[in-house]
C-alpha positions in Angstrom: -0.2 0.0 0.1 2.9 2.3 0.9 4.4 2.2 -2.8 0.8 2.5 -4.4 0.5 5.8 -2.3 3.8 7.2 -3.1 3.2 6.3 -6.7 -0.1 8.5 -6.5 1.5 11.2 -4.8 4.3 11.3 -7.6 1.7 11.2 -10.2 -0.3 13.8 -8.9 2.9 16.2 -8.1 4.1 15.6 -11.8 0.8 16.7 -13.4 0.2 19.4 -10.9 3.8 20.8 -11.3 5.8 18.9 -14.1 8.9 21.4 -13.4 8.9 21.0 -9.5 12.4 20.7 -8.3 11.7 19.9 -4.5 12.5 16.9 -3.0 10.0 14.2 -2.3 8.8 14.0 1.3 10.2 11.0 3.2 7.1 10.0 5.0 3.7 9.4 3.9 2.5 11.8 6.7 4.6 14.6 4.8 2.9 13.7 1.6 -0.5 13.9 2.7 0.4 17.3 4.4 1.7 18.6 1.0 -1.6 17.5 -0.9 -3.7 19.1 1.9 -1.8 22.3 1.5 -2.0 22.1 -2.3 -6.0 21.6 -1.9 -6.1 24.8 0.0 -4.3 26.8 -2.6 -6.4 25.6 -5.3 -8.5 28.4 -7.2 -12.1 28.0 -8.4 -10.7 28.0 -11.9 -12.5 25.6 -13.9 -9.3 24.4 -15.7 -8.2 22.9 -12.4 -11.6 21.0 -12.2 -10.2 17.4 -13.4 -6.9 18.0 -11.3 -8.9 18.9 -8.2 -10.8 15.5 -8.6 -7.5 13.5 -8.7 -6.1 15.8 -5.7 -9.4 14.9 -3.5 -9.2 11.2 -4.6 -5.5 10.8 -3.8 -6.0 12.4 -0.4 -9.0 10.1 0.3 -6.6 7.1 -0.6 -4.2 8.3 2.0 -6.7 8.7 4.8 -8.4 5.3 3.9 -5.0 3.7 4.5 -4.8 5.3 7.8 -2.1 7.9 7.1 -2.7 11.4 9.0 -0.9 14.6 8.1 1.0 16.2 10.9 
């Protein structure tokens, strides 16, 4: 499950910001924290609707696996 969540995180970050140069967080909790921060920063721009859906689904998968953001 951990590998799946890490892959989901990496795929989302690649789609969201393909030029991202930041290091990948080491823990699933830190990954979830980043996803929640990204969600808070999203605008209501319609072009982001599909990406928002992917983001929400990814966050829910982390939570379903019992991962909590710190």
